[in-house]
C-alpha positions as CSV (number, residue, x, y, z in Angstrom):
1,M,111.8,119.2,-46.9
2,T,111.8,115.5,-47.0
3,M,108.8,113.4,-47.1
4,K,109.2,112.2,-43.7
5,K,108.9,115.9,-42.5
6,I,105.8,116.3,-44.4
7,L,103.9,113.5,-43.1
8,T,105.0,114.5,-39.5
9,A,103.7,117.9,-40.4
10,L,100.6,116.7,-41.3
11,L,99.9,114.4,-38.6
12,L,100.4,117.2,-36.3
13,I,98.4,119.9,-38.2
14,F,95.6,117.6,-39.3
15,P,95.3,115.1,-36.9
16,S,91.4,114.9,-36.6
17,I,91.1,114.7,-40.4
18,L,93.6,111.5,-40.6
19,Y,92.0,109.8,-37.8
20,A,88.4,110.4,-39.3
21,Q,89.3,108.5,-42.2
22,K,89.4,105.1,-40.4
23,A,87.7,103.6,-37.2
24,L,89.8,103.5,-34.1
25,T,90.0,100.3,-32.0
26,L,90.4,100.0,-28.4
27,E,94.1,98.7,-28.6
28,E,94.7,101.8,-31.0
29,C,93.4,104.1,-28.5
30,R,95.3,102.7,-25.7
31,Q,98.5,102.9,-27.5
32,M,97.8,106.5,-28.6
33,A,96.9,107.3,-24.6
34,L,100.1,105.5,-23.7
35,S,102.3,107.5,-26.0
36,Q,101.4,111.0,-25.2
37,N,100.2,110.8,-21.2
38,K,102.2,113.1,-19.4
39,D,102.4,111.2,-16.0
40,L,103.9,108.3,-17.9
41,V,106.5,110.7,-19.3
42,Q,107.4,111.7,-16.0
43,Q,107.5,108.3,-14.3
44,R,110.0,107.2,-17.4
45,A,112.4,110.0,-16.4
46,K,112.3,108.9,-12.6
47,L,113.1,105.5,-13.6
48,E,115.9,106.7,-15.7
49,M,117.0,108.6,-12.6
50,A,116.6,105.7,-10.3
51,G,118.7,103.6,-12.9
52,Y,121.4,106.4,-12.4
53,D,121.3,106.2,-8.7
54,R,122.1,102.6,-8.7
55,K,125.1,103.0,-11.0
56,I,126.2,105.7,-8.4
57,A,125.5,103.4,-5.4
58,A,127.6,100.4,-7.4
59,S,130.4,103.2,-7.8
60,Y,131.4,103.0,-4.2
61,Y,132.7,99.6,-4.4
62,F,135.7,101.2,-6.6
63,P,138.6,103.2,-5.3
64,K,138.4,106.9,-5.5
65,V,141.1,108.5,-7.4
66,T,141.9,112.3,-6.6
67,A,144.3,114.7,-8.2
68,L,145.1,118.0,-6.4
69,G,147.2,121.0,-7.4
70,T,148.0,123.9,-5.5
71,Y,150.2,127.3,-5.7
72,Q,150.8,129.3,-2.5
73,H,152.9,132.4,-2.3
74,T,153.9,133.4,1.0
75,G,155.8,136.2,3.1
76,G,159.1,134.0,3.5
77,G,161.4,134.5,6.2
78,F,161.3,130.9,7.3
79,S,164.1,129.4,9.5
80,L,164.7,125.5,10.2
81,V,166.4,126.6,13.5
82,D,166.8,129.4,16.2
83,D,169.2,132.0,14.6
84,T,170.8,132.7,17.8
85,S,172.4,129.2,18.1
86,I,174.0,129.3,14.8
87,P,177.9,130.2,15.3
88,Q,179.2,133.0,13.0
89,F,182.4,132.4,10.7
90,S,182.7,135.4,9.0
91,G,185.3,137.3,11.5
92,L,187.3,133.9,11.8
93,G,190.5,135.2,10.0
94,D,190.6,138.3,12.2
95,R,190.2,136.0,15.2
96,V,193.1,133.8,13.9
97,N,195.3,137.1,13.5
98,E,194.8,138.1,17.2
99,A,195.7,134.4,18.2
100,R,198.9,134.6,16.3
101,T,199.6,138.3,17.9
102,S,199.0,136.9,21.1
103,L,201.2,133.8,20.7
104,M,203.9,135.8,19.4
105,Q,203.7,138.1,22.7
106,N,203.7,135.1,24.9
107,I,206.8,134.0,23.3
108,Q,208.7,137.0,23.7
109,N,207.6,137.5,27.5
110,I,209.0,133.9,28.0
111,L,212.4,134.7,26.3
112,Q,212.8,138.0,28.3
113,G,212.0,136.1,31.6
114,D,214.9,133.4,30.5
115,P,218.0,135.1,28.8
116,Q,219.8,131.7,28.6
117,L,217.0,130.1,26.7
118,A,216.5,132.8,24.4
119,Q,220.2,132.7,23.6
120,Q,219.9,129.2,22.8
121,L,216.8,129.5,20.6
122,M,218.1,132.5,18.6
123,Q,221.0,130.3,17.5
124,N,218.5,127.5,16.3
125,P,218.0,128.1,12.6
126,G,214.4,126.3,12.7
127,F,213.2,128.6,15.6
128,Q,214.4,131.8,13.8
129,Q,212.6,130.5,10.7
130,A,209.4,129.8,12.5
131,M,209.5,133.2,14.3
132,N,210.1,134.7,10.8
133,K,206.9,133.0,9.2
134,L,204.8,133.9,12.3
135,Q,205.5,137.6,11.9
136,T,205.1,137.8,8.0
137,S,202.3,135.3,7.5
138,D,198.6,137.1,7.3
139,I,195.9,134.7,6.6
140,A,193.0,136.7,7.7
141,D,191.6,137.7,4.6
142,A,191.5,134.2,3.1
143,V,190.4,132.6,6.4
144,N,187.6,135.6,6.6
145,Q,186.6,134.6,3.0
146,V,186.3,130.9,3.7
147,G,184.1,132.2,7.0
148,S,181.8,134.2,4.8
149,S,181.2,131.3,2.4
150,V,180.4,128.9,5.5
151,D,178.0,131.3,6.7
152,K,176.5,131.8,3.4
153,A,176.0,127.9,2.9
154,I,174.5,127.7,6.5
155,D,172.2,130.8,6.1
156,D,170.9,129.0,2.7
157,A,170.4,125.6,4.3
158,I,168.5,127.0,7.4
159,H,166.5,129.6,5.5
160,P,164.8,127.7,2.5
161,D,163.1,129.8,-0.3
162,L,159.4,128.8,0.5
163,E,158.0,132.0,-1.1
164,N,156.8,130.1,-3.9
165,I,155.1,126.7,-3.2
166,Y,153.9,124.3,-6.0
167,V,152.2,121.0,-5.0
168,G,150.5,118.3,-6.8
169,V,149.1,115.2,-5.4
170,I,147.5,112.2,-6.7
171,S,145.4,110.3,-3.9
172,V,143.8,106.7,-4.0
173,Q,141.3,105.5,-1.5
174,Q,139.7,101.8,-1.6
175,P,137.1,101.1,1.0
176,V,137.9,97.8,2.5
177,F,134.9,97.6,5.2
178,V,132.4,100.4,6.1
179,G,130.0,98.1,8.1
180,G,128.1,96.7,5.2
181,K,127.0,100.3,4.3
182,I,128.0,100.1,0.6
183,I,126.4,96.6,0.3
184,A,123.1,97.9,1.9
185,G,123.3,101.1,-0.3
186,N,123.6,99.2,-3.4
187,K,120.5,97.0,-2.5
188,M,118.5,100.0,-1.8
189,A,119.2,101.5,-5.0
190,K,118.2,98.2,-6.8
191,Y,115.1,98.4,-4.8
192,A,114.5,101.8,-5.7
193,E,114.8,101.3,-9.3
194,Q,112.4,98.4,-9.1
195,L,109.9,100.6,-7.1
196,A,110.0,103.3,-9.9
197,R,109.3,100.5,-12.5
198,L,106.3,99.4,-10.4
199,E,105.4,103.2,-10.1
200,Y,105.4,103.2,-13.7
201,D,103.3,100.2,-14.2
202,G,100.7,101.6,-11.8
203,N,100.2,104.7,-14.0
204,Y,100.2,102.3,-16.8
205,D,97.2,100.3,-15.7
206,E,95.6,103.6,-14.8
207,V,95.8,105.0,-18.2
208,L,94.4,101.7,-19.5
209,V,91.6,101.6,-17.3
210,T,90.8,105.3,-17.9
211,V,90.9,104.7,-21.9
212,D,88.7,101.8,-21.6
213,Q,86.0,103.6,-19.7
214,A,86.0,106.5,-22.1
215,Y,86.0,104.0,-25.1
216,W,83.2,102.0,-23.7
217,Q,81.3,105.3,-22.9
218,V,81.4,106.3,-26.4
219,V,80.3,103.0,-27.6
220,S,77.2,103.1,-25.2
221,V,76.3,106.7,-25.8
222,A,76.4,106.0,-29.7
223,A,74.2,102.9,-29.2
224,K,71.7,104.8,-27.2
225,K,71.9,107.6,-30.0
226,K,71.2,105.2,-32.6
227,L,68.6,103.7,-30.6
228,A,67.1,107.2,-30.0
229,E,67.2,107.5,-33.7
230,S,65.3,104.8,-34.5
231,Y,62.8,105.0,-31.8
232,S,62.4,108.6,-32.9
233,T,62.0,107.9,-37.0
234,L,59.6,104.8,-35.5
235,L,57.3,107.6,-33.6
236,H,57.2,110.1,-36.5
237,N,56.1,107.5,-38.8
238,M,53.4,106.3,-36.5
239,L,52.6,109.8,-36.1
240,A,52.0,110.6,-39.8
241,N,49.9,107.4,-40.0
242,V,47.7,108.4,-37.3
243,E,47.4,111.8,-38.5
244,V,45.9,110.4,-41.7
245,A,43.9,108.2,-39.9
246,V,42.4,111.1,-37.8
247,Q,41.5,112.9,-41.2
248,E,39.7,109.6,-42.3
249,G,38.0,109.3,-39.0
250,V,39.4,106.0,-38.0
251,S,41.4,107.6,-35.0
252,T,40.7,110.3,-32.8
253,E,42.8,113.4,-32.0
254,A,43.5,112.1,-28.5
255,D,45.5,109.3,-30.3
256,A,47.6,111.6,-32.3
257,L,48.3,114.1,-29.4
258,A,49.4,110.9,-27.2
259,I,51.7,109.8,-30.1
260,R,53.0,113.4,-30.7
261,V,53.9,113.8,-27.0
262,K,55.9,110.7,-27.2
263,S,57.4,111.6,-30.6
264,N,58.4,115.2,-28.9
265,E,60.1,113.2,-25.9
266,A,61.9,110.9,-28.5
267,D,63.3,114.0,-29.9
268,I,64.6,115.4,-26.7
269,S,66.2,111.9,-25.9
270,L,67.9,111.8,-29.3
271,T,69.1,115.5,-28.7
272,R,70.6,114.5,-25.5
273,A,72.3,111.4,-27.0
274,T,74.1,113.4,-29.5
275,N,75.1,116.0,-27.4
276,G,76.4,113.2,-24.8
277,L,78.2,111.6,-27.6
278,K,79.8,114.6,-28.7
279,L,80.9,115.0,-25.0
280,A,82.0,111.4,-24.7
281,K,84.1,111.7,-27.8
282,M,85.8,115.0,-26.7
283,F,86.7,113.2,-23.2
284,L,88.2,110.2,-25.2
285,C,90.0,112.8,-27.6
286,K,91.7,114.2,-24.4
287,Q,92.5,110.8,-23.1
288,I,94.4,109.6,-26.4
289,G,96.0,113.1,-27.1
290,L,93.8,114.5,-30.0
291,P,92.4,117.9,-30.3
292,L,89.0,118.0,-28.5
293,D,87.1,118.6,-31.7
294,S,88.6,115.7,-33.6
295,E,85.8,113.6,-35.7
296,I,86.7,110.2,-34.6
297,T,84.8,106.8,-35.3
298,L,85.4,103.9,-33.1
299,K,85.2,100.2,-34.1
300,E,82.4,99.3,-32.2
301,E,80.6,102.7,-32.3
302,G,77.9,101.2,-34.8
303,A,77.6,97.7,-33.9
304,D,74.3,96.4,-33.0
305,V,75.6,93.9,-30.7
306,I,77.9,94.9,-27.6
307,P,81.0,92.4,-27.8
308,V,81.1,90.3,-24.8
309,P,84.8,89.4,-23.6
310,A,85.7,85.9,-23.4
311,A,85.6,84.5,-20.0
312,G,89.0,83.6,-19.1
313,E,90.4,81.5,-16.2
314,R,90.2,83.5,-12.8
315,K,93.4,83.7,-10.9
316,N,94.1,82.2,-7.5
317,I,94.0,85.0,-4.7
318,D,97.8,84.3,-3.8
319,K,98.7,84.7,-7.5
320,I,96.7,87.9,-7.6
321,I,98.4,89.4,-4.4
322,A,101.8,88.5,-6.0
323,D,101.1,90.1,-9.2
324,R,99.5,93.2,-7.8
325,N,101.5,96.3,-8.2
326,E,100.6,97.5,-4.9
327,T,101.9,94.5,-2.8
328,Q,105.1,94.4,-4.6
329,R,105.6,98.2,-4.1
330,L,105.1,97.6,-0.3
331,E,107.4,94.6,-0.5
332,L,110.0,96.7,-1.9
333,A,109.3,99.6,0.5
334,S,109.7,97.1,3.5
335,A,113.1,95.7,2.0
336,I,114.3,99.2,1.4
337,Y,113.7,100.2,5.3
338,K,115.6,97.0,6.1
339,Q,118.4,98.0,4.3
340,K,118.1,101.3,6.0
341,V,118.4,99.5,9.4
342,N,121.7,97.7,8.1
343,I,123.0,101.1,7.2
344,A,122.2,102.8,10.4
345,R,124.0,100.0,12.2
346,A,126.9,100.2,9.8
347,D,127.6,103.7,11.5
348,M,128.1,102.1,14.6
349,M,131.0,99.7,13.3
350,P,134.5,100.3,12.5
351,Q,135.4,101.5,8.8
352,V,138.7,100.6,7.3
353,A,140.1,101.7,4.2
354,L,143.4,101.7,1.9
355,T,144.9,104.8,1.0
356,A,147.9,105.6,-1.3
357,N,149.3,109.0,-2.3
358,Y,151.9,110.3,-4.8
359,F,152.8,113.9,-4.6
360,V,155.2,116.4,-6.2
361,M,156.5,119.6,-4.6
362,N,158.6,122.8,-5.5
363,P,160.7,123.5,-3.5
364,N,162.1,119.9,-3.4
365,M,161.9,118.8,0.2
366,N,164.1,116.0,-0.7
367,H,166.9,117.9,-1.6
368,G,167.1,120.7,0.8
369,F,164.1,122.7,-0.2
370,K,166.0,123.6,-3.7
371,N,163.9,125.4,-6.1
372,E,163.2,122.3,-8.3
373,F,160.3,119.6,-8.3
374,G,160.5,116.6,-6.2
375,S,158.2,113.8,-5.7
376,N,157.4,111.2,-3.0
377,W,154.7,108.5,-2.1
378,S,153.0,107.3,0.7
379,A,150.4,104.0,1.5
380,G,148.7,103.1,4.6
381,V,145.4,101.9,6.1
382,L,143.0,104.4,7.4
383,V,140.6,103.1,10.5
384,S,137.9,104.9,11.9
385,V,136.3,103.5,15.1
386,P,133.2,105.2,16.4
387,I,133.2,105.3,20.3
388,F,130.3,107.7,21.7
389,H,128.2,109.9,19.6
390,G,125.0,110.5,21.9
391,F,123.4,107.1,20.6
392,E,122.8,108.7,17.5
393,A,123.5,105.7,15.2
394,L,121.5,103.5,18.0
395,Q,118.5,105.8,17.6
396,K,118.6,105.8,13.7
397,T,118.7,102.2,13.5
398,R,115.9,101.6,16.1
399,K,113.7,104.4,13.9
400,A,114.6,102.5,10.7
401,K,113.2,99.4,12.5
402,A,109.8,101.0,13.4
403,E,109.7,102.2,9.7
404,A,110.1,98.6,8.3
405,T,107.5,97.3,10.9
406,I,105.0,100.1,9.5
407,Y,105.3,98.8,5.8
408,Q,105.0,95.2,7.0
409,S,101.9,95.9,8.4
410,K,100.6,97.8,5.5
411,Y,101.6,95.0,3.3
412,E,99.4,92.8,5.3
413,D,96.5,95.4,5.3
414,A,96.6,95.6,1.6
415,C,96.6,91.8,1.1
416,Q,93.4,91.7,2.7
417,M,91.9,94.8,0.9
418,I,93.0,93.1,-2.5
419,N,91.1,89.9,-1.4
420,L,87.9,91.8,-0.9
421,Q,88.4,93.9,-3.9
422,V,89.0,91.0,-6.2
423,T,86.1,89.1,-4.6
424,Q,83.6,92.0,-5.0
425,L,84.8,92.5,-8.7
426,Y,84.2,88.8,-9.4
427,Q,80.7,89.1,-8.0
428,Q,79.9,92.1,-10.0
429,Q,81.1,90.4,-13.1
430,D,78.7,87.3,-12.7
431,E,75.8,89.9,-11.8
432,A,76.6,91.7,-15.0
433,L,76.8,88.7,-16.9
434,E,73.5,87.4,-15.7
435,R,71.8,91.0,-16.4
436,L,73.1,90.9,-19.6
437,A,71.6,87.2,-20.5
438,T,68.5,88.5,-19.0
439,A,68.5,92.0,-20.9
440,Q,69.2,89.7,-24.0
441,A,66.2,87.5,-23.3
442,N,64.0,90.8,-22.6
443,L,65.2,92.2,-25.6
444,D,64.1,89.3,-27.8
445,V,60.9,89.4,-26.1
446,A,60.4,93.2,-26.5
447,E,61.4,93.1,-30.2
448,E,58.7,90.3,-30.9
449,N,56.1,92.2,-29.1
450,L,57.0,95.3,-30.8
451,R,56.8,93.4,-34.2
452,T,53.4,91.9,-33.0
453,A,52.1,95.4,-31.8
454,T,53.4,97.2,-35.1
455,V,51.4,94.7,-37.0
456,G,48.4,94.8,-35.2
457,Y,48.3,98.4,-35.0
458,E,48.9,98.8,-38.8
459,A,45.9,96.2,-39.0
460,G,43.7,98.4,-36.7
461,V,43.1,95.5,-34.1
462,I,45.7,97.1,-31.5
463,D,45.0,100.9,-30.4
464,S,47.5,103.5,-30.2
465,N,48.4,103.0,-26.4
466,T,49.0,99.4,-26.5
467,A,51.6,100.0,-29.5
468,L,53.3,103.0,-27.7
469,G,53.7,100.4,-24.7
470,A,55.2,98.1,-26.8
471,H,57.6,100.6,-28.1
472,T,58.2,102.1,-24.9
473,A,59.2,98.3,-23.6
474,W,61.4,97.6,-26.6
475,L,63.3,101.1,-26.1
476,K,63.7,99.8,-22.2
477,A,64.8,96.3,-23.1
478,H,67.3,97.9,-25.8
479,S,68.8,100.4,-23.4
480,E,69.3,97.8,-20.6
481,Y,70.9,95.5,-22.9
482,I,73.6,98.3,-23.9
483,D,74.0,99.1,-20.3
484,A,74.7,95.4,-19.5
485,G,77.1,94.8,-22.3
486,I,79.1,97.8,-21.4
487,E,78.9,97.1,-17.7
488,V,80.6,93.7,-18.5
489,Q,83.2,95.4,-20.6
490,L,84.1,97.8,-17.8
491,N,84.2,95.2,-15.1
492,E,86.8,93.1,-17.4
493,S,88.9,96.1,-17.4
494,L,89.0,96.4,-13.6
495,I,89.2,92.7,-13.0
496,K,92.4,92.8,-15.3
497,K,93.6,95.6,-13.1
498,A,92.8,94.1,-10.1
499,E,94.5,90.7,-10.8
500,G,97.7,92.4,-12.0
501,S,97.3,91.2,-15.6
502,Y,98.3,94.3,-17.5
503,T,102.0,94.2,-18.8
504,S,103.5,97.4,-19.3
505,D,105.8,98.0,-22.4
506,L,108.7,98.6,-19.9
507,Q,108.4,94.9,-19.1
508,T,108.8,94.1,-22.8
509,K,111.9,96.1,-23.7
């Protein structure tokens, strides 16, 4: 096993041990959450699918080439013409013999009717030679053979052997004009890919905000736990001192009882803070993909002061609307439905395509359907003109226009809601910063008051109730300071999301 595989196995088996060795920063938690979030994985797959759809739409610009091969076995018996209309030559020799015999009989009848002519012809050597040849010649067999050959040739010609047919075709079709449907389809696919990217960015923003909230919740609860520990320790020390004072007769039992009640309340608050911190860390572990029982530590977890984000320049509302994920998605959706209008309108327009075919066939139709392969080709123009389809395309066009109007209205409404949201968040942040400044001033006063009360109580010039009041005021001031600081951090995260300031990892690739 290689060292890389060993380290990978350790990361899978002991993640909590490894991450417990260092304090996690907010950015590290964000990256861990982004790398394992199931919604983002699904959105990446959808974006990849949208990219394939865009490439599929682009393929319609190119010609379609198709190859087709087929074999057919038929029952035969094909005839190119009606068999009854074909003359027969098989008995031609016999008919020639009959004609010769009839000719000789007619000559004899003539000669018998005219003895003088018969005597003259009989004295003619040529006539005698011709008569002898007519009597002795027999061409019936030869002519019958020729007639049979002619009949067979004619039969083969008009009855081709089509029992086994082989056909192969290569077809090419190139669209020339389809009413703008291909152009509109490509634009729609491009917009759909951009829309898938924006949906990914929207989930990306949600993940960041969720992690930020979980992170600062841990910091808040950890700070309050630390505060509860300090308060509990302070009260336990105070209780020990007052018990000694009671034994010496300096303090009363009522003073000890009052401090003991406060001490018990502080212990309960500490227990709640401990349990709350455990739950907050479990929730953060879930968001960043670690086992829920992982022992993690955050960078700001033990800080005495909650860090305040640097105040940046606030965006113009027009810039915010342009950068917001929701408005960009609505604009794309509106653009998609406008292209749907173009596609629906294209169904009412003529469509023109160039076609070309090259095919081979056995029997060869170029050579009298002989049992051999022959080839041919064809080229042409295919024109389709819609005439009447029950106004289907027209209604589709009107529907697409109505859908586009809906999304335009949604876009205008979203712009108003974004303006309201951002204004509200800016006001909340201003108020949170004021509360933080006030909480800081109150905390300074409470700490000085606590210091004075503690010194006075130890010197015996301040009673326990006054000291407890100072402790309670300090606890409240510190808690309000923590809440104000966390609220500023959470508002800052929400403002970045509302301003569209988050940049997803896809945009940096």
